[in-house]
N, C-alpha and C positions, 0 to 999 in steps of 0.2 A: 512422400509421394509427389511426383511431378503433376501439377494441376493444369488443366486446360486454361488458356488465357481467353480474353474477351473476343479474340478473333478465331477461336476454335482450338483443337488439340495442338499441343506443341510437338516439335519433331521427336522429342524423347517419348512423349505420351503415345504418339503414333507407332513408334518402334515397339513400345511395350505391348500395345494392343495387338500388333502384328505377330509378335513372338508368342503371346498367349493363345491366339487363335490357331496358330500352327500346331502348338502342343495339344490343344483341345481337340482338334480335328484329326490328329494323328498324322498330319502331313509331315511333321518333323518331330522326332523323339530324342534328339541329342543336340548338344550345342554345336557340334560340327555340322550337322545336317541343316540347322537353322542358318548358320553363316553361309553355307554353300547355296542354299535356296534363295536367301534374301539379298546376298551380296554385302551384308553388313560385316564390319570388322569383327573378328573374334572377341576382341576386348569389349566391344559394344554389346554383343550378344551375351557375353558372360555377365555384364552389368545388369542387363535386363532380366536374365534368368535368376541371378542372385536376388534381385529385388522381388521377383514373383515368389521365390522360395521364402524370403523373409516375410512376405505378406501372408504366407500360409496357403497360397493358391496352387502352387506347383510343388512337387517333390521330386527328388532325384535319387534313384536307387540303382544298385548294380544289376545289370542285365543278366538274365538266366542263360544267355547264349554261352556256349563253351568255346573260348578262344584262348590263344596263347598270350602270355603277358598280362598287362593290366586289364581287368574286366571292363567292358564298356558300361557306361552309366546311362540310364534311360530316364527321360523326363515324362512325367505324367501329372494329371490333375490330382491334387491332394483330396482324399476322402473328406477332409475337414474344411475344404474351400467353401462349402455351402451345401444346401439341400434343396431339392425340388419336391413339391407336394402335388399330387394329382387326385382327381375324383372323377370316376366314370358313373354318371347318374343314369339309372334305368328306372322303369316304371315302379317297381316294387322294392328295389334295393340299390345301394350305391357302393361300388368298389372303391377303396382308398389305397394309396401307396405313398410312401416317401422313399426317395432315392438320393444318392449323391450325384454330383454334377456330371459324372461319367455315365450315369444311367444305371448303376448297380443298385438293385432294390435293397433297401434297408429293412422295411417292414410293410406288411399289408393288413388290411382289415376290411370289414363290410358293415355298412349301416343298413339294417333291415327297416326301412321306412319308405312308405309310398310317397310319390310326388303329389298325390292328391291333397296333402295337407298344406301345400303352398310353399313358396321358396324360402320365406323367412324361417320357418320351422326346420326344414330340412337342412338349409345351409348353416344354421346355427349349430346343429348337431354335427354336421360334417366338419365344420371348423374346429369345434371342441375336440372331436375325435382325432383330427390330424395333429392338433397341439399336444394331445396326450401321447400320441405315437412318437412325436419328436422328443418329448420329455422322457419317455420310457427308454429311448435309445440314445439319450445324452446329446441331442442336437438342439442347438439354440434356435427357437422360433424366429429370432431376429436375423438369423442367417439363411432364412428361406429366400432363394434367389428367383424362383419362378413357380407359379401355380397354374395348373391347367385343369379346366373343368369341361367334361363332355356332356352334352345334353341330348336326349332322344327327341329332337325337334329341329325345325329350321332355325338357324342361328344367324343373327346379324353379327358378323365377325368383328367389325369395327367398333360397334357399341357394346359388345359383350353381353348379349341378351337373346332370349328366345323370341321368335316372331310367330304369333298366333299358333302356338303348339296345340294340336288337337287332343293330346292325351295328358296335358299338364295344366289343369285349371289354376288360374292365378299367376302363371309364369310369364304371360305375354308382356314383353318390354321390361320385365323386372331386371334391374341392373346387377346381374350376377357378378360381372367383372368388377364393378365398383365395390360391391359388398365384400368380395374376397380380398380385394386390394386393401380395403380398410382393416380387415382381420389380420393380414399378414405383412402389410407394408412392402409388398413385393410386386413385380410385374405379373400380370394375369392374362391368360389366354382362354377364351371360352369358344368352344367349337362344337360342331355337330358330332354326335358319337360315331357315326359311320365314317366320317373323315379320319377319326382317330383309329378306328379299326383297320382302315385301309393302310394307314401309316404303320401300325403294328405288324400287319402281314407283310408289308414291304421290307421290314427289317429281317425277315426270315431268309435263310440261305437259298431255298428253292424258288423264291419269288423274284422274278425279274420285272423291272419297270420298263415302260408304263404299266401300271397295275390298276385294274378295275375291281373293286370289292362290292359285292351285292349282299345286303343284309335283308333277310326275309324273316320278319318277326311280326309284331302287331301291325307294323307298317312295313313298307319296302323302300329302301334307300340305297344309294350308290355313293361310294367314295372313290375319288380319282387321284392317283399318285402319278405325277409326270415322270419323264425320263430322268430328270435331275433330282428326283426324290422329294419334291415339294407337292403340297396338296393344291389341286385346282378347285377353287371355291366359287369362281364366277364373279361377276361384277357386284352382286349383292348377297353373296353367300348361298344362293339358291341352286348352284350346280349339284347335280346328283339327286335331286328330289324327284325320282322317277316313279314314285308310288302313285302319282296323279296323272301319269300318261294313260291314255285310254287303252284298255286291253282289247285284244282281238275278238274276245268272246264275251257273252253275257253283259251286253252294254246297258241293260236296264237296271243293274244293281246300283243302289244309291250308296255313295261314299260318305265318310264323315265330313268331307270338305263341302258337301252339298251337291257335287256334280255326280253324274252317273257313269258307270263303266270304268272307273279308275282301276289300275292294276292292283292297288292295295285292297280295294273292295272285293276283288274276285280271286286273288292269288296269295294273299298274306297268310301267315300262320293263323291269325284270328279268324279269317274268312273260312279257312278249311275246317277249323274246329267247329265254327258255327254251323256250317252246312252238314257236318257229320253228327251234330247234336251232342258234342262232347262238352261236359260241364266245365266252365272256366276254372282255372287254378285259383285257389284262395291264397290269402296272405300267409297262412300257416303252412301251405303246401304249394309253393310256386311252380313245382314241376309236375303237378298232377295231370294237367291236360296233355303235356308232352309225353308223359309216360303212357297215358291211355291211347294216344294216337300211335305211338310206337308199338303198343300191344296189338292194335288192330292190324297194323302192317305186318307184324311178325306172324299173325294168324291168317294172313292172306285174305283179309276181309275185302271183298270185291268193291264195295262202295268206297272204302278208304283208299284203296289203290287207284281206283279211277279218279277220285277227287284230287289226289296228290299229283297224279300224272298230268291232269288238266292244268293244275296250277303251275307245274314245271314247264309245260308247253307255253302258257301265257307269259311266264317270266322270260323264257328263252327267246320268244319272238321279240319282246321289247329289248332284251339284252343284245340281240342280233343287230338292231338299229344302232345301239351304242358302240358295238364292235366296229361298224362301218365308220362311225363318227370319230371315235377316239383311237382306234387301232392299237389296243393294248397288247402287251406281250403275255400278261398273266390275267386270268379271270378267276377270282376267288369268291366262293359262295359261303356265307356265314349266317348266323341266326338259328333259332330253334328248328325251323322247318328244314334247313340244310343238313341237319344231323341225320335225316333219313337219306343218306348219301346215295344209295343205289337208285332210288326212285327219282330224287330231285336232280342229281347230277346227270343221269342218263337222259332225262327229259329235256333239261336245259341244253345239254350237248347236242341232242338230236335237232332241236329247233335252231340252234346257232349254226350248225353245219349245213342245215337245209336252207336257211334264209340268207346267210352271209356268203360273200364271194370268197373263193379260195385264197386270193391275195391277202385278205384280212385274217384268215384262220389257219394258214398253212404252218405258222410257227406259234400259234396261240396255245397256251397251256390253260386248261380248265381244271380247277382243283378245289377241294373243300378247304375251309379255314384250318390253318395249322395251329392256331392259338385258341380257337374256340371262344369261350366267354372271356378269356383274358386278353383278347386282341385290343380292346379299347384301352385298357390300363397300360399295356406296353406301348401302344401308339402315343398315349398321353405323355409317358415318360420320355419317349424319343423326341417328341415335339418340345417338351420343356428343356431337355438337354441342348437341343439345337438352338432354341431361343436364348438360353443362358449365355451362349457363346456367339450370338449374332453380333453385328457391329454395335448395336445399342446395348445388348446384354453385357458385352465385354466392358463397355464404358461404365455401366452401372456397377459391375463387379469390382472394377478397379477403384471407383469413387467410394465404394462402401467398405473396401478392405482396410 
């Protein structure tokens, strides 16, 4: 392996990294295409490709395309090049997945454990379960290339920790990134769960970017995916924390943050359930409250319908401000309250089209989540795959091969 010298990457190392990134992104899938796009000599390209195949990072197979003569050969990332591991933490359960570097899912599992027990207990179980999944599917834990963890809380993206999370006692400033880095010896990204959901939805065929994802659950948050497919997190990771914008109605309601009239306090799934007197879900039956609310709606209960429509209007009026600010092409609604699609979608649509100007809404698509509860896990996989083949990720991958 050609190593970087004290002045930085050598020309050979730079060419190797460039070739690998082109294959990983699908920009070029053959030796001839790489030579044409880079201007490198075919002999140089062949040397680099042969080295990547030798390292087990790339494989070359015959294309399935039907052509005369010698079948074309396609370059792809090898399934054995490494693994990514992801965890989507929620209040009462954590979804887990391992995937290869191309993003193909190898295995999935769920840890049924509340965040109330604190980070050490949950992260220890999550790490052990991920290692078991790797072992069961014959993947070396030492070849995990990137780990992504999503948290249902404001996240300091640089430090890899939650910041004063209202529903996660004991998690404030706990070094989640450092803990997972120590467990797997790999690069780690810790992000807000709504950002990951937004990324997951942005990978779907019907979703155009810029994309705005709104999660309506115990809290209310937004994820913003820009036109180039990246997440807009803001200067301190606070972008999208819309649950604490003051709602247009019921400004006397006290929020968990200590302020009054926050959107979360009047329009979240939890707020609707509380106002309707629905018993909260238990650990043994996490879907009890959602099922009870759905039953009331199906029975045309006037109180339930009125309360949901009021919540949809409040959410829609706040979202209309975001539409003017961000001008997204797609608005996606997710979370348990959004599953009542007719009531929530219609209410949000009505408020958005009433409040926002035609220029901002004439091409806007408003739709429910296509991935549902899986949005976060697929967004985490997409982020991990992207990070594994970033400039820094490619450098690490080649150094460890």
